[in-house]
N, C-alpha and C positions, 0 to 999 in steps of 0.2 A: 333957839328953843321955841320961839313963836312959830317957825316953819314946821317943826315936828308936831306941835300941837294942832296946827291947821291940818296937817296930813292925817293925824289921828281922828280928828273930828269929821273930815270930809272924805275919807277913804271909802271906796265902794265895797271893800271887803269888811266883814265884821272883825273887830279887833277887841281883845280883852286882855287884861293884865292880871296875873295872880302872883301872890307871894309864895315863898317856900312852903308855907303851911297849906297851900291850895285855896287861900281866900281870894275872892275877886276884889281887886282894888281899882280897876278902871274898866269902862264898858263904853265903846263908842256908839254913835247913833245907828250905824249900819248893823251892829250887833243887836241893838235894841229892836230893829225891824225884823231881823232873823228870828229872834227868840220871843218877841212879843212882850218883853219886859221893859220898864223904864229903868234907867241906870241906877237910880236911887234904890230900887227894889232888890238889887243884886249885890251892891257894894257890901263887903264883909261876909257874904255867903260863900259856902264852899262851891268850888267849880262843879262838883257832882250834881248840883241842882239842875244843871243843863244837860245831864246825861241820862238816858233811859235807865230805869231801875235795874234791869237785867244785866247792865254793863257797869253799874256804879261801883260795886265792890271791887272788881278787878281793876278798875281805873284808879282807885285809891292806891293800890300797891304799885301800879305802873308809875303813878305820879311821884311816889316816894323814891322809887329807883331813879327816875329822871332827875329829881332834885339833887340827888347825890352825885350825878354825873351829867350836868346840863350841857347841851350843845345844840346848835341849830340843825334841825332835821324835820322832814315831814313826819306827821304822827300816824301811827297805825299802819305801817307799810304792809301791803298784802291783806289788809283787813278792811271790812266795811264799817265805817264810823257813822253813828247816828246822833243827832241832837234832839233835845226835848224842849218843846216850846211851852210857854206859860199855860196854853189851853190844853196841854197834854198830848198834842199831836207830835209826831216824829218826822224828821226829814234827814236825808243823807247829806253828809258834809265831808269836806276835806279840811285838814288843819295842818298848818306849818308852825313849828315852835322855834322861838328865838329867845335865848336867855340874855339877860343884861343885869348890870349892877349899878346901883346908885348909892349915895351916902346913907339912904335909909335901909339898904340891904339888897339881897338878890331877888330878882323877879323873872317871870317867864311871860313873854308876849306871845299870844296865840292869834294867828291870822286864819279866819274862818270863811269858808266859801260854801254856799248852798249849791249842791250838784244835783238837785232834783230833776232839772230839765235834762242834764246829761244822762242820769240813770234811766229816765223815761225813754230817752233815745236809744240807750244801750239795750233796755228791755224790749223796746220795739224792734230793734235790730235782731236781738236774740229770738224773739217770737217770729220775726220774719224768716230768720234762718231755719228755725224749727219747722215753720210752715212750708218753707221752700224745700227743706229736706223731706218733709212728709209728702209734698206734691211730687218730688223726684221719685220717692219710693213708690207712690201710687202709679206714676207714669211708667216707672220701670216694671212694676207688677203688671200693668196693663199691656206693656210691650212684651213682657215674657209670656203672658197669656196669649197674646196675639201670635207670637212666634210658635208657641206650643200648638195653637189652633191651626197655624199654617203648616206645621210639621205633620199634625194629624191629618189635615186635608191632603197634604202631599202624599202621606202613606196610603190614605184611602184612595186617592187618585191612582197611585202606583198599583195598588191592589186591584182596582177596577180595570186599569189598563192590562194588568197581568191576566186577570180573569177573562177579559175580552180577547186577549191574545190566545189564551188557552182554549177559549170557546171557538175562536176562528180556526185554531189548529185542529180542534176536535171535529169541526165541520169539514175541514179540508181532508182530514184522515178518513172521516166517515164517507165522504164522497168517493175518495179513492177506494176504500174498502167495499163500499156498497156497489160501485160500478163493477167490481170483480165478483162479489158474492151474489149479486142479483143476476148477473149474466148466466152463471152456471145453472141455477134452478129454472130460470126462464127458458134457457135453451133445452133443458131436459123436458120441461112441460110442453114446449112446442113440438119437440120430436115425439114425445109419448102420445100427445093428442093425435098427431098424424097417424101413428101406429095403431092407436085405439080404434080410429075410424076404419083403417084397413082390416084389422083383425075382426072388427064387427061385421064387415062385409063378408068375411070368410067364415063367420060364426066360430072364431077361435077364442072361446071364453077364457082359457087359462092365460094366454098372452095378453088378452084385454085386461084382466084383473091385475096382472103383473105391472102393466104400464099405468093403470089407474093408481096403484100403490106408489109408483114413482112420482106421479103428479101430486098425490097427497103429501108425500115427504117433502117435495119441493115447496109446496104451499106452506107447510109447517116451518121450513127453513126461512122463508121470506117473512113469515109472521114473527119468528124469533128475532130476526135482524131489526124489524120495525119496532118491536117491543123494547129491545135494548136501547135503540136510539131515543125513543120517546122517554124512557126511564132516565137516561143520562140528561136529556134536555130539561126535564122537570127538576132533577136534582140541582143542576147548574142554576136554574132560575129561582131556587129556594121554594118551590111549590110543593115539596113533599114534607108532610108532618107526621109525627107519631101520635096516633089517636087510639089508644087502647080501648077495647070494648069487651064485654062478656062473650065467651065463645066456647062451644062444645068442641074441644080439640079432636076428639076421636071421630066425630061426625065430619068435621072439617077436613081431616086427613083423608077420610074415605072419599070425599068429593075431589080432593086433589089427585088421589090415585086414579080415580075414574077418568078424570080429564087427561092425565098424563099417560095412562095405559094405551089410549088410542094413538099416541105418538111413538110408542115402543114397537120394537120388532115383534113379529108374530109369537115368538117363543120366549120373549123377555117377560119377566114377571116383576111387579112392584108389590112388595108385601109389607104390611104394617104390623109392628109389635108394640103394643101399648101397655104401660105400667103406670098405675096411679089414677088419680081422679080425672074426670073429663072436663070439668069447668075451669077455664083459665081466663085471663084478662090480657089480651094482646091486640095489636093492630092487624086486622084481618088482611087488608090490602098489602101491607108491607111483608107480612109472613107469606102470603100467597106468592108474591113476586120472588122472594128468596127461595122458596121451595120449588117453584117452577124452574128457576135457573139451575139449582143444584140437581134436581131430578133429571132435567133435560141433559145436563152434562153427563150424568151417570148413564143415561140411555145411550148417548152418542159414543161414549168412550168404553162401553162394555160390549162383550161378545153378544151375538144375536140370540143366544140361548141362556143368558145370564139372569140371575135374580138380583133385584135391587131392594135392599132392606131399609125400611124406615123404622127406627127405634125411637119411641116417645116415652119419656119419663117425666111425670108431673109430681111435684111435691108442693109444700106450702110456700116456698120462696122462689122456685124456678120452674121453667119449662125447658127440658133438654130434648133436642131433636138431632138424631144421627142419621145421615144419608150415606149409606155404604154401597159401593159397587165393587165389581170384580174385574175392573177394566185395566187399562194400560198403565195406570199410576203416573206419578210426576217425578221427574228426575231431581236430584239434589240441587243441581245448577238452576233449574227453573223455579224451584219452590220459593226463593226469595223475591221473585218478580210476579208471583201468581196473581196478586190482587191489583197489579198495575193496569191502567187503561190500555186496551188494544194488544195486551200481551198474549201471545200464543205459544204454548209449549212446543219444544222441538219435535216431540213425538206426536204432535196433534195437528201439524200443518196440512195433512191430507184430509182432515175432518173439517167440515164446514162450520164456521163460527165467526163472531165479530171480535172476540177478545175483550168484550165489555161486560160479560155476564158476572164474573166473579168480582169485578170492581164495583158493580151495582150492588151485589150481595153484601160486600163489606160496608158500603156506605149506608145501606138500609139497616144493617145490624147496628151500626154506630148510632143511627137515629133512634133505635129501640133500646139503646143502652145495653145491648146484648154482647156476649163474648162469642167470637168466631174463631175456630181453629180447625186444623185438619191433620190426619195421619195418613201416610201414603207409602206404598212400596211399588216400585216399577214392576209391571206385568202381573201384579197380584191384586191391585185395587186401591181405592181411596175412600176414606170416611171423612165427611165434613160434619162438624158439630157446631150447633148454635145453642147458646144457653141464654134464655130470656128471663130477666128478673120479674117477679110478680109484686 
């Protein structure tokens, strides 16, 4: 008995004994340190004095149930248990219960351990895990962003390489085309210059004028080739912008016709038909390039005595321009390729051109947010229509 009393007094765990009614009957020194009470202050008090108020009510019913079926076990399995000190502070604890009987009656011995340090370590571990998880998520997010940026850079690089490849192909095809297209007008010019000199010596004015006309046509063809290439180059470099400005469309079309009429055959006529107001808001340079290409094609693909009609309709929301010729038309097979770069129709291979004009027209129309379409019939003519929003 002396040994058990020494163990009770010197145990490092807090030990207290309660009777079946929940009254504290023994309280060892370690328990006094845990709860801050002297043993004499608790003897005869209900055990609930050592339990936070929010748990005390439920504890009474749990205690009564245990008293009816006492057995050794840990208390509050799966639950967090808290003790209440004399100063009102709380601390986490673990309790093991062990019932025993003596001549005086049934008692329950509770072994109590303060687990504050363990809880702090667990909380620290939990916080560390949460922080680690947060860092992992952040690093993952950074990695994902880096991968996305890498993919974006990869795509941009691929697009740049593709564009470079297309530009190199364009240059290669242009050199090939230009070497052929330049040769013909240059040969014609050299031959005609020689003949002009000869006919001048013989005072043959008719033949002189005929070959001067050939030289003039050859120069126009060379100018068209250079203009097409310069336009494509500027488009590829992103140097072309749509900059609308106020414009008298009727006067503007008159200037275009005057310029283009000099390129037409002697009996070809370019006629303007205007309906609606004159003041519009468009990009002068882009529209001029579009019309030069369309009218130039109409001239080249029409008979020498044909009329080329320009119909202009202006209303509050759009400017519509139709360029109509009575030329060779476009076959159904060629129509789907008409706006492709370097494409030449099967019925137009004998007519000089770069195959770039309509591609340029389509891209300029896109810059102007304009609609572009055509209606054609072989050997009867073609009408190109552009509708520009206001």
